[in-house]
KOLTOR-430061 format. One line per field, with one value per residue (C-alpha): residue number from 1; x, y, z. Coordinates in steps of 0.05 Angstrom, whole numbers, plus 32768, in hexadecimal, padded with zeros to 4 digits. Example, Ala and Ser with C-alpha at 12.3 -4.5 7.8 and 13.67 -1.06 7.14 Angstrom:
% residues 2
num = 1 / 2
x = 80F6 / 8111
y = 7FA6 / 7FEB
z = 809C / 808F
//
This chain:
% residues 559
num = 1 / 2 / 3 / 4 / 5 / 6 / 7 / 8 / 9 / 10 / 11 / 12 / 13 / 14 / 15 / 16 / 17 / 18 / 19 / 20 / 21 / 22 / 23 / 24 / 25 / 26 / 27 / 28 / 29 / 30 / 31 / 32 / 33 / 34 / 35 / 36 / 37 / 38 / 39 / 40 / 41 / 42 / 43 / 44 / 45 / 46 / 47 / 48 / 49 / 50 / 51 / 52 / 53 / 54 / 55 / 56 / 57 / 58 / 59 / 60 / 61 / 62 / 63 / 64 / 65 / 66 / 67 / 68 / 69 / 70 / 71 / 72 / 73 / 74 / 75 / 76 / 77 / 78 / 79 / 80 / 81 / 82 / 83 / 84 / 85 / 86 / 87 / 88 / 89 / 90 / 91 / 92 / 93 / 94 / 95 / 96 / 97 / 98 / 99 / 100 / 101 / 102 / 103 / 104 / 105 / 106 / 107 / 108 / 109 / 110 / 111 / 112 / 113 / 114 / 115 / 116 / 117 / 118 / 119 / 120 / 121 / 122 / 123 / 124 / 125 / 126 / 127 / 128 / 129 / 130 / 131 / 132 / 133 / 134 / 135 / 136 / 137 / 138 / 139 / 140 / 141 / 142 / 143 / 144 / 145 / 146 / 147 / 148 / 149 / 150 / 151 / 152 / 153 / 154 / 155 / 156 / 157 / 158 / 159 / 160 / 161 / 162 / 163 / 164 / 165 / 166 / 167 / 168 / 169 / 170 / 171 / 172 / 173 / 174 / 175 / 176 / 177 / 178 / 179 / 180 / 181 / 182 / 183 / 184 / 185 / 186 / 187 / 188 / 189 / 190 / 191 / 192 / 193 / 194 / 195 / 196 / 197 / 198 / 199 / 200 / 201 / 202 / 203 / 204 / 205 / 206 / 207 / 208 / 209 / 210 / 211 / 212 / 213 / 214 / 215 / 216 / 217 / 218 / 219 / 220 / 221 / 222 / 223 / 224 / 225 / 226 / 227 / 228 / 229 / 230 / 231 / 232 / 233 / 234 / 235 / 236 / 237 / 238 / 239 / 240 / 241 / 242 / 243 / 244 / 245 / 246 / 247 / 248 / 249 / 250 / 251 / 252 / 253 / 254 / 255 / 256 / 257 / 258 / 259 / 260 / 261 / 262 / 263 / 264 / 265 / 266 / 267 / 268 / 269 / 270 / 271 / 272 / 273 / 274 / 275 / 276 / 277 / 278 / 279 / 280 / 281 / 282 / 283 / 284 / 285 / 286 / 287 / 288 / 289 / 290 / 291 / 292 / 293 / 294 / 295 / 296 / 297 / 298 / 299 / 300 / 301 / 302 / 303 / 304 / 305 / 306 / 307 / 308 / 309 / 310 / 311 / 312 / 313 / 314 / 315 / 316 / 317 / 318 / 319 / 320 / 321 / 322 / 323 / 324 / 325 / 326 / 327 / 328 / 329 / 330 / 331 / 332 / 333 / 334 / 335 / 336 / 337 / 338 / 339 / 340 / 341 / 342 / 343 / 344 / 345 / 346 / 347 / 348 / 349 / 350 / 351 / 352 / 353 / 354 / 355 / 356 / 357 / 358 / 359 / 360 / 361 / 362 / 363 / 364 / 365 / 366 / 367 / 368 / 369 / 370 / 371 / 372 / 373 / 374 / 375 / 376 / 377 / 378 / 379 / 380 / 381 / 382 / 383 / 384 / 385 / 386 / 387 / 388 / 389 / 390 / 391 / 392 / 393 / 394 / 395 / 396 / 397 / 398 / 399 / 400 / 401 / 402 / 403 / 404 / 405 / 406 / 407 / 408 / 409 / 410 / 411 / 412 / 413 / 414 / 415 / 416 / 417 / 418 / 419 / 420 / 421 / 422 / 423 / 424 / 425 / 426 / 427 / 428 / 429 / 430 / 431 / 432 / 433 / 434 / 435 / 436 / 437 / 438 / 439 / 440 / 441 / 442 / 443 / 444 / 445 / 446 / 447 / 448 / 449 / 450 / 451 / 452 / 453 / 454 / 455 / 456 / 457 / 458 / 459 / 460 / 461 / 462 / 463 / 464 / 465 / 466 / 467 / 468 / 469 / 470 / 471 / 472 / 473 / 474 / 475 / 476 / 477 / 478 / 479 / 480 / 481 / 482 / 483 / 484 / 485 / 486 / 487 / 488 / 489 / 490 / 491 / 492 / 493 / 494 / 495 / 496 / 497 / 498 / 499 / 500 / 501 / 502 / 503 / 504 / 505 / 506 / 507 / 508 / 509 / 510 / 511 / 512 / 513 / 514 / 515 / 516 / 517 / 518 / 519 / 520 / 521 / 522 / 523 / 524 / 525 / 526 / 527 / 528 / 529 / 530 / 531 / 532 / 533 / 534 / 535 / 536 / 537 / 538 / 539 / 540 / 541 / 542 / 543 / 544 / 545 / 546 / 547 / 548 / 549 / 550 / 551 / 552 / 553 / 554 / 555 / 556 / 557 / 558 / 559
x = 7AEA / 7B21 / 7B55 / 7B2D / 7B1D / 7B63 / 7B90 / 7BD0 / 7BC6 / 7C04 / 7C0D / 7C3A / 7C50 / 7C59 / 7C79 / 7C88 / 7CA1 / 7C99 / 7CD1 / 7D1C / 7D1F / 7D01 / 7D2E / 7D32 / 7D23 / 7CD9 / 7CD7 / 7CF0 / 7CC0 / 7C84 / 7C9A / 7CA2 / 7C5D / 7C3E / 7C60 / 7C3C / 7BFD / 7C02 / 7C0E / 7BCE / 7BA7 / 7BC9 / 7BE8 / 7C29 / 7C5B / 7C99 / 7CD7 / 7CD9 / 7C95 / 7CAA / 7CA4 / 7CB7 / 7CC0 / 7CEC / 7CE8 / 7CAE / 7C6C / 7C29 / 7C0A / 7C20 / 7C2D / 7C6A / 7CB0 / 7C98 / 7CB6 / 7CAC / 7C60 / 7C53 / 7C88 / 7C9D / 7C5E / 7C2C / 7C57 / 7C57 / 7C0C / 7C02 / 7C27 / 7BFA / 7C33 / 7C08 / 7BBD / 7BBE / 7BE2 / 7BEE / 7C00 / 7C03 / 7BCA / 7BAC / 7BD2 / 7C13 / 7BF8 / 7BDF / 7BC3 / 7BA5 / 7B5B / 7B5A / 7B9E / 7B84 / 7B46 / 7B72 / 7BA1 / 7B63 / 7B47 / 7B88 / 7B89 / 7B40 / 7B53 / 7B87 / 7B5B / 7B87 / 7B69 / 7B84 / 7B91 / 7BA5 / 7BB0 / 7B65 / 7B51 / 7B3B / 7B31 / 7AE9 / 7ACE / 7AAF / 7AF2 / 7B15 / 7AE6 / 7AED / 7B38 / 7B3B / 7B1A / 7B3E / 7B84 / 7B7B / 7B5B / 7B99 / 7BC7 / 7B99 / 7B99 / 7BE2 / 7BF0 / 7BC2 / 7BE4 / 7C29 / 7C15 / 7BF6 / 7C35 / 7C60 / 7C35 / 7C38 / 7C85 / 7C83 / 7C56 / 7C8B / 7CBC / 7CE0 / 7CEF / 7CC8 / 7CEF / 7D33 / 7D78 / 7D7B / 7DBB / 7DD1 / 7DBC / 7DD1 / 7DA7 / 7DA3 / 7DB2 / 7D79 / 7D4C / 7D20 / 7D0B / 7D3D / 7D76 / 7DB2 / 7DD0 / 7E10 / 7E38 / 7E68 / 7E2C / 7E04 / 7E3F / 7E38 / 7DEE / 7DF8 / 7E2A / 7DFD / 7DC4 / 7DF3 / 7E11 / 7DCD / 7DAE / 7DEA / 7DD8 / 7E02 / 7DE2 / 7DD9 / 7E0C / 7E41 / 7E33 / 7E3C / 7E7B / 7E99 / 7E84 / 7EA8 / 7EE4 / 7EEA / 7EE3 / 7EA6 / 7E81 / 7E3A / 7DFE / 7E12 / 7E58 / 7E7C / 7E8F / 7E5A / 7E2B / 7DEF / 7DD0 / 7D8A / 7D96 / 7D9E / 7D6A / 7D39 / 7CF0 / 7CC1 / 7C8F / 7C98 / 7C75 / 7CAE / 7CE5 / 7D06 / 7D4F / 7D77 / 7D5B / 7D13 / 7D1D / 7CFA / 7D1A / 7D59 / 7D2C / 7D17 / 7CD6 / 7CC4 / 7C90 / 7C69 / 7C32 / 7C45 / 7C42 / 7C24 / 7C3E / 7C13 / 7C1F / 7C14 / 7BEA / 7C03 / 7C4E / 7C51 / 7C81 / 7C71 / 7C61 / 7C5F / 7C29 / 7C14 / 7BE8 / 7BAB / 7BC4 / 7B99 / 7BC4 / 7C04 / 7C28 / 7C59 / 7C7B / 7CAD / 7CF2 / 7D22 / 7D56 / 7D5C / 7D66 / 7DA2 / 7D8A / 7D73 / 7D31 / 7D52 / 7D80 / 7D47 / 7D1A / 7D52 / 7D63 / 7D1A / 7D0F / 7D49 / 7D28 / 7CE4 / 7D07 / 7D2B / 7CEF / 7CC9 / 7D04 / 7D0C / 7CC2 / 7C9C / 7C5C / 7C57 / 7C47 / 7C68 / 7C90 / 7C94 / 7CD3 / 7D07 / 7D16 / 7CD5 / 7CC5 / 7CEB / 7D22 / 7D3E / 7D81 / 7D63 / 7D92 / 7DC5 / 7DEF / 7E29 / 7E62 / 7EA7 / 7ECA / 7EA3 / 7E72 / 7E39 / 7DF7 / 7DEE / 7DAC / 7D86 / 7D98 / 7D7B / 7D44 / 7D6D / 7D72 / 7D44 / 7D6A / 7DAE / 7DCE / 7E07 / 7E2A / 7DFD / 7E37 / 7E57 / 7E1B / 7DFC / 7E32 / 7E72 / 7E96 / 7EA6 / 7ECD / 7EA4 / 7E77 / 7E6E / 7E23 / 7E13 / 7DD9 / 7DAD / 7D93 / 7DDB / 7DED / 7DAF / 7DBD / 7E06 / 7DF3 / 7DC1 / 7DF3 / 7E28 / 7DF4 / 7DE1 / 7E2B / 7E49 / 7E12 / 7DFD / 7E41 / 7E4B / 7E95 / 7E9C / 7E6C / 7E95 / 7ED6 / 7EB8 / 7E9F / 7EE3 / 7F05 / 7ED4 / 7ECA / 7EFD / 7ED6 / 7E94 / 7EAA / 7EAC / 7E6D / 7E4C / 7E59 / 7E42 / 7E00 / 7DE6 / 7DCE / 7DAE / 7D89 / 7D68 / 7D57 / 7D37 / 7D0E / 7CF5 / 7CDE / 7CBC / 7C9A / 7C7E / 7C63 / 7C44 / 7C1B / 7C09 / 7BF0 / 7BC9 / 7BA4 / 7B96 / 7B79 / 7B4C / 7B35 / 7B28 / 7B00 / 7ADA / 7AD6 / 7AAF / 7AE5 / 7AFC / 7B15 / 7B43 / 7B6B / 7B76 / 7B85 / 7BBE / 7BDC / 7BDC / 7BFC / 7C34 / 7C42 / 7C41 / 7C75 / 7C9F / 7C9A / 7CAC / 7CE8 / 7CFD / 7CF5 / 7D21 / 7D55 / 7D4F / 7D5A / 7D97 / 7DB3 / 7DA7 / 7DCC / 7E08 / 7E3B / 7E24 / 7E52 / 7E76 / 7E63 / 7E2D / 7E26 / 7E2B / 7DE0 / 7DD1 / 7DFA / 7DDC / 7D97 / 7DAA / 7DC2 / 7D81 / 7D5F / 7D8D / 7D78 / 7D2F / 7D3C / 7D5F / 7D26 / 7CF1 / 7D20 / 7D22 / 7CD5 / 7CC3 / 7CF9 / 7CC9 / 7CAB / 7CB3 / 7CC4 / 7CFE / 7D17 / 7D0F / 7D33 / 7D6E / 7D6F / 7D79 / 7DA9 / 7DD6 / 7DF6 / 7E12 / 7E2A / 7E66 / 7E6D / 7EB7 / 7ECA / 7EDA / 7EED / 7EB8 / 7E9A / 7EC2 / 7EA0 / 7E83 / 7EAB / 7E7E / 7E8B / 7E53 / 7E4F / 7E21 / 7E09 / 7E35 / 7DFD / 7DCF / 7DF9 / 7DDA / 7DAA / 7D7D / 7D36 / 7D2E / 7CE4 / 7CC8 / 7C7E / 7C4C / 7C0D / 7BCC / 7B9D / 7B6F / 7BA6 / 7BBB / 7B77 / 7B70 / 7BB4 / 7BB6 / 7B6F / 7B6D / 7BAB / 7BEB / 7C12 / 7C16 / 7C24 / 7C5D / 7C89 / 7C8D / 7C9D / 7CD3 / 7CF7 / 7D18 / 7CF0
y = 8BF3 / 8BCA / 8BEA / 8BDC / 8B95 / 8B7F / 8BAC / 8B91 / 8B4B / 8B2B / 8B27 / 8B01 / 8B1E / 8AF7 / 8B0E / 8AEC / 8AFB / 8AC9 / 8AD8 / 8AD4 / 8B0F / 8B3A / 8B59 / 8B3C / 8B85 / 8B74 / 8B4A / 8B86 / 8BB5 / 8B8B / 8B84 / 8BD1 / 8BD9 / 8BA5 / 8BC3 / 8C05 / 8BDE / 8BBB / 8BFD / 8C14 / 8BDC / 8BDA / 8B97 / 8B84 / 8B6F / 8B47 / 8B38 / 8AF2 / 8AE9 / 8B04 / 8ACD / 8ACE / 8AA4 / 8ABF / 8AAD / 8A7C / 8A7A / 8A7D / 8A4C / 8A14 / 8A09 / 89DB / 89F6 / 8A30 / 8A23 / 8A6D / 8A60 / 8A15 / 8A05 / 8A45 / 8A70 / 8A36 / 8A14 / 8A52 / 8A58 / 8A12 / 8A26 / 8A63 / 8A96 / 8ACC / 8ADC / 8AFF / 8AF9 / 8B38 / 8B30 / 8B63 / 8B3F / 8AFA / 8AE8 / 8AE8 / 8AAA / 8A87 / 8A90 / 8A4B / 8A51 / 8A0A / 8A1C / 8A5D / 8A3E / 8A08 / 8A3B / 8A63 / 8A25 / 8A1A / 8A64 / 8A5C / 8A1A / 8A3F / 8A7D / 8AA9 / 8AE3 / 8AF5 / 8B3E / 8B67 / 8BB2 / 8BB9 / 8B96 / 8B53 / 8B23 / 8B0B / 8AC9 / 8AEF / 8B15 / 8AD2 / 8AB2 / 8AEC / 8AEC / 8AA2 / 8AA9 / 8AE7 / 8AD0 / 8A8E / 8AB2 / 8ADF / 8AA4 / 8A85 / 8AC6 / 8AD2 / 8A8D / 8A9C / 8ADD / 8AC0 / 8A87 / 8ABB / 8AE1 / 8AA6 / 8A8D / 8ACF / 8ACE / 8A84 / 8A9A / 8ACE / 8A94 / 8AA5 / 8A79 / 8A87 / 8A5B / 8A4D / 8A49 / 8A08 / 89E8 / 89F9 / 8A41 / 8A85 / 8ABA / 8AFE / 8B34 / 8B65 / 8B3F / 8B0F / 8ACF / 8AD7 / 8AA0 / 8A97 / 8A53 / 8A44 / 8A20 / 89FC / 89DC / 89D3 / 89A8 / 897B / 8976 / 895F / 8931 / 890E / 8909 / 88F0 / 88B9 / 88A3 / 889F / 8873 / 8840 / 885A / 884E / 888A / 886D / 8866 / 88AB / 88C6 / 889F / 88BC / 8904 / 88F8 / 88DB / 891A / 8947 / 896B / 8997 / 8980 / 89B3 / 89BC / 89D6 / 8997 / 8957 / 8932 / 8917 / 88ED / 88BE / 88CD / 8916 / 8900 / 88CB / 88EA / 88DF / 88EF / 8906 / 894F / 893D / 8910 / 893D / 893F / 892C / 894D / 891D / 8937 / 8980 / 8997 / 89DD / 89BB / 89AB / 89F4 / 89F0 / 8A16 / 89EB / 8A05 / 89E8 / 89A0 / 8998 / 89BC / 89C2 / 89AC / 89AF / 8970 / 8989 / 894F / 895D / 89A1 / 898A / 899F / 896D / 896E / 894D / 894C / 898B / 898D / 8981 / 89BF / 89EA / 89D7 / 8A0E / 89FC / 8A34 / 8A2C / 8A4E / 8A3E / 8A6C / 8A3D / 89FD / 89D1 / 898C / 8984 / 895E / 891F / 8914 / 8926 / 88EF / 88BD / 88C5 / 88BC / 8880 / 885E / 8873 / 8855 / 8814 / 880C / 8817 / 87E3 / 87B3 / 87C2 / 87BC / 8794 / 8791 / 87DC / 87D4 / 8804 / 87E0 / 87FD / 8824 / 8800 / 8817 / 8836 / 8809 / 881F / 87F0 / 87E1 / 8804 / 883E / 8878 / 8855 / 8830 / 8857 / 884C / 8849 / 8866 / 88A5 / 88A9 / 88AE / 8887 / 8842 / 8839 / 87FF / 87F5 / 87AF / 8782 / 8742 / 8713 / 873C / 877F / 8796 / 87D9 / 8801 / 8844 / 8878 / 88A6 / 886F / 8859 / 889C / 88D0 / 88AB / 88D0 / 888E / 8850 / 8822 / 87FF / 87BB / 87A8 / 8789 / 875D / 8787 / 874A / 8732 / 8777 / 877B / 8738 / 8748 / 878C / 876B / 8734 / 876D / 8792 / 8751 / 8740 / 8783 / 87AF / 877A / 8779 / 87B1 / 87AA / 87B0 / 87EF / 8812 / 8805 / 8822 / 885E / 886F / 8869 / 8898 / 88CA / 88F8 / 88FB / 8915 / 895D / 895B / 8932 / 8966 / 899E / 8973 / 8960 / 89A7 / 899C / 895A / 897A / 89AE / 8978 / 894E / 8988 / 8999 / 8952 / 8957 / 8997 / 8976 / 893A / 8969 / 898B / 8946 / 8927 / 8963 / 8964 / 891B / 8923 / 895A / 892E / 88F3 / 891F / 8949 / 8923 / 88E8 / 88BD / 8874 / 8876 / 8839 / 8851 / 8896 / 8879 / 8850 / 888B / 88B0 / 8874 / 8872 / 88BB / 88B9 / 8880 / 88A9 / 88E6 / 88C1 / 88A6 / 88EA / 8907 / 88CE / 88E1 / 892A / 891A / 88EF / 892B / 8959 / 8928 / 891D / 892F / 88FE / 88C2 / 88A9 / 8895 / 8860 / 882C / 87E1 / 87D9 / 880E / 87EC / 87A8 / 87C7 / 87E4 / 879E / 877F / 87B8 / 87A3 / 8758 / 876C / 8793 / 8758 / 872A / 8759 / 875E / 8715 / 8710 / 874B / 8773 / 879E / 87B9 / 8806 / 880A / 87E0 / 880D / 884C / 882F / 8818 / 885E / 8879 / 8844 / 8841 / 887D / 885C / 8819 / 8820 / 87F0 / 87E8 / 87CF / 8785 / 8759 / 8730 / 86F9 / 870E / 8713 / 875A / 878C / 87B6 / 87EC / 87F8 / 883C / 8844 / 8885 / 8893 / 88B8 / 887E / 884E / 8848 / 887F / 8868 / 8851 / 8825 / 8823 / 8863 / 8860 / 887B / 889E / 8884 / 88AE / 88B2 / 88C8 / 88F9 / 8919 / 8916 / 8937 / 8969 / 897A / 895E / 8985 / 895A / 8997 / 89BA / 8988 / 898C / 8964 / 899F / 89D9 / 8A0A / 8A02 / 89BB / 8989
z = 8583 / 8562 / 8592 / 85D1 / 85C0 / 85AC / 85D3 / 85EE / 85CF / 85B5 / 856A / 853B / 84F8 / 84BB / 8479 / 8436 / 83F2 / 83B7 / 8385 / 838F / 8360 / 8397 / 83C9 / 840D / 8424 / 8417 / 8456 / 8482 / 845F / 846D / 84B6 / 84BD / 849F / 84CE / 850A / 84FC / 84F3 / 8536 / 8558 / 853A / 8551 / 8598 / 858B / 85B1 / 857A / 8590 / 8565 / 857B / 8554 / 8512 / 84DF / 8496 / 8456 / 8421 / 83D7 / 83DB / 83BB / 83DE / 83B2 / 83DF / 8429 / 841C / 842B / 8452 / 8497 / 84AF / 84AB / 84B2 / 84E6 / 850E / 850E / 8513 / 8547 / 8572 / 8567 / 8580 / 85BF / 85C8 / 85C6 / 85A5 / 859A / 8557 / 8514 / 84E8 / 849F / 8465 / 8440 / 8442 / 8404 / 842D / 844E / 8413 / 83CB / 83CD / 83E3 / 8408 / 842C / 8442 / 8464 / 847D / 84A2 / 84BB / 84D9 / 8500 / 8518 / 8530 / 8556 / 857B / 8588 / 855E / 8536 / 84F2 / 84E0 / 84A4 / 84A2 / 8492 / 84D5 / 84ED / 84B4 / 84B6 / 849A / 8462 / 8451 / 8454 / 8424 / 83F3 / 83F8 / 83EF / 83AC / 8397 / 83A9 / 8385 / 834B / 8348 / 8340 / 8309 / 82E2 / 82E9 / 82CC / 8291 / 8285 / 8287 / 8259 / 8228 / 8228 / 821D / 81E6 / 81C3 / 81C5 / 81A7 / 816F / 815A / 8150 / 8191 / 81CC / 820E / 823E / 825A / 8237 / 820C / 81F8 / 81B3 / 81B6 / 81D5 / 81F2 / 81CD / 8201 / 8204 / 81DA / 8203 / 81E0 / 81A8 / 819E / 8171 / 8161 / 8189 / 8152 / 8183 / 81A5 / 8165 / 814C / 8189 / 817E / 8133 / 8149 / 817D / 8147 / 8116 / 8141 / 815D / 8113 / 80FF / 8137 / 8171 / 81B4 / 81E6 / 8216 / 81DD / 81C9 / 820F / 8219 / 81DB / 81F0 / 8231 / 8213 / 81E7 / 8221 / 8203 / 8238 / 8245 / 824C / 8296 / 8281 / 8294 / 826E / 8296 / 8260 / 8273 / 8243 / 825D / 824C / 8202 / 81FE / 822C / 821B / 81E3 / 8214 / 822C / 826B / 8281 / 8269 / 8220 / 8211 / 81D9 / 81A5 / 81B2 / 81B1 / 8172 / 8175 / 8155 / 8116 / 8112 / 813A / 8179 / 819F / 81DD / 820A / 81FE / 824C / 8287 / 82CD / 8309 / 8350 / 8379 / 83B7 / 83E3 / 83D7 / 83BD / 8382 / 8339 / 8306 / 82B9 / 8292 / 824A / 823A / 820C / 81C2 / 81AF / 81DB / 81B8 / 818D / 8158 / 8132 / 80FB / 810C / 80D3 / 80F0 / 812C / 8104 / 8119 / 80FE / 80B8 / 80AE / 8093 / 80CE / 80FE / 80DC / 80DB / 8125 / 8139 / 810B / 8134 / 8175 / 815F / 8149 / 818A / 81B3 / 8190 / 8198 / 81E2 / 81F2 / 81BC / 81E4 / 81EF / 8237 / 8265 / 829B / 82E1 / 82EE / 8315 / 835C / 836C / 83A6 / 83E4 / 83F6 / 8438 / 8428 / 83FC / 83FD / 842A / 83F8 / 83DC / 83AA / 83D0 / 8393 / 8389 / 83C4 / 8395 / 839C / 8384 / 835F / 8345 / 82FD / 82ED / 8304 / 82F7 / 8332 / 835A / 834F / 8342 / 8356 / 833C / 8343 / 8324 / 8316 / 82F0 / 82CA / 82BB / 82BD / 82AE / 82E7 / 830D / 82F9 / 8328 / 82EF / 8313 / 8323 / 8365 / 837E / 83AA / 83CE / 83DF / 83F9 / 8426 / 8445 / 8454 / 8473 / 84A0 / 84B5 / 84C4 / 84EE / 8514 / 8521 / 8531 / 8552 / 8583 / 85A5 / 85DA / 85DE / 8591 / 8595 / 85CC / 85A5 / 8566 / 8589 / 85A6 / 8564 / 8543 / 857C / 8559 / 8518 / 8539 / 8536 / 84ED / 84E6 / 8510 / 84E2 / 84A9 / 84C8 / 84C8 / 8480 / 8491 / 84CC / 849B / 8467 / 849F / 84B8 / 8473 / 846B / 84AE / 849A / 845C / 8481 / 84B4 / 847E / 845C / 849B / 84AE / 846C / 846F / 84B5 / 849C / 8465 / 8492 / 84C5 / 8493 / 8454 / 8438 / 8423 / 8434 / 8479 / 8478 / 843F / 845F / 84A3 / 8480 / 845F / 84A0 / 84C3 / 848F / 848F / 84DA / 84DC / 84AE / 84D7 / 8518 / 84F6 / 84DE / 8524 / 8540 / 850B / 851C / 8568 / 8557 / 852F / 8568 / 8598 / 856B / 859F / 85D1 / 85BE / 85FE / 8644 / 8633 / 866B / 8656 / 8665 / 8632 / 8600 / 8610 / 8605 / 85C3 / 85AC / 85BC / 8594 / 855A / 8565 / 8561 / 8520 / 8502 / 8516 / 84F5 / 84B4 / 84AB / 84B6 / 8487 / 8467 / 8443 / 8487 / 847F / 84CA / 84BF / 8483 / 84AD / 84E6 / 84B8 / 849D / 84E4 / 84F8 / 84BB / 849E / 845F / 8441 / 8414 / 83DB / 83C6 / 837F / 837D / 833F / 831B / 8343 / 8384 / 83C7 / 83D5 / 83FC / 842A / 845C / 848B / 84B1 / 84EA / 8507 / 8544 / 8565 / 855E / 8589 / 85CB / 85BF / 8583 / 8591 / 8555 / 8557 / 8578 / 858B / 8559 / 8566 / 8548 / 8525 / 855C / 858B / 855A / 8559 / 85A7 / 85B2 / 857C / 856F / 852A / 851C / 8512 / 84FC / 853C / 8575 / 85A6 / 857B / 8549 / 8575 / 8561 / 85A3 / 85B1 / 85DC
//
């Protein structure tokens, strides 16, 4: 019956394995078994429609281009009628994600198969529960095993600075006396009143290797936080005082981004075991260091109110301003005078001598003025393009990594937008807030698609007519006018990110004028649409059938 109904239908094969420890051969083995199954069902398998994701978990749809971009993109173009997988857990172990995928398959009239046959609604419901239950039970079992190791006074976790692994004895550690001496020095200097920055400077000066193996110490790695959920520095690792602590924090995956976050766990779950054989710091030195820590925290924040983290608000030049000395990023380090930026490598790693701070507002104003003065002159643009034409071949090689990064960002936005549309059309939540979120993410996706287009057209740098240059100059004038009206407009920020490759800040003497070098993306000149049209939510629904993930803009082949 199955053979006669689905005979000669085109089939796509999908395979996945979740751990980097598994051999890549697992994918080929799955494909081989699926090919035999396809023959048994009378389905037509084509190597062009073999899709796979290697070394990724099925607990999330993020960072799975084989499924969310390639397979689903081909499904939207009706390139096959059936999909064959080893089991539904190859697609997803998350119940909501599995139903979400099944809804898309059904929308495109695609039938899902496993070696057991066509997957019915009842089977999908059962698998959704069992697949998710497997992940939950596995997590419980792993936690139980780690808790048992901790109760034995062993360490169930990664390698910790100050200790060596014992070959053949999982969980056991021995003190590394060389690193232990560095830890005692850090605690002693901090307890005597030295600041973390002075301690780090002294360690760098003496050439002492950091936990990474290089003499690149970071004061944040020493000071850290006393909350395990936000990451603990050396001063807060209780193993140094001879106590093995487990379950202070738990790991949760953000369903909107796919990223894992650490949060404080239930205090009742915390396990503390005495391990005197692992003690590096005596109790007196530990208490003295933490007394200094508590005193400084009160002095720096008497009110106890947590202040917002600097730099969280997206800036017009976010990710664009670079240090001319080391090419590292410039980061906001002070809120004084509306925000000051400095070289992150100089401030946090000590690997750069460029320690001067710069006013962010002044740099932003000078960049806007330079863009206004130079990028509105067609003759200037032609001269600059000819001078840099020889550099394009090298830039093309370097842009390959950026293309991949941009595509990964687009994949993430595709999933996020599709989920928001689902909630908007099916849920009972505030519509205005959801529409605003969709609008913001659609604006970001449009900008990324524009950057992707520019990267693809990187060789087209000559031969622009004067009219084209003049039109480009008018677009720049429009951008400048919008920036002066509302510099916080996200459209302007994304347009600047596509237009400007980087702004280099050169070291200058104290109180001297700033020395900035502005680099425009060569491929943007004469080509860039600074403000590409966005589709409204209603248009997304009308064009894509309530499915922003599989529109024509996300096809595997180029437009």
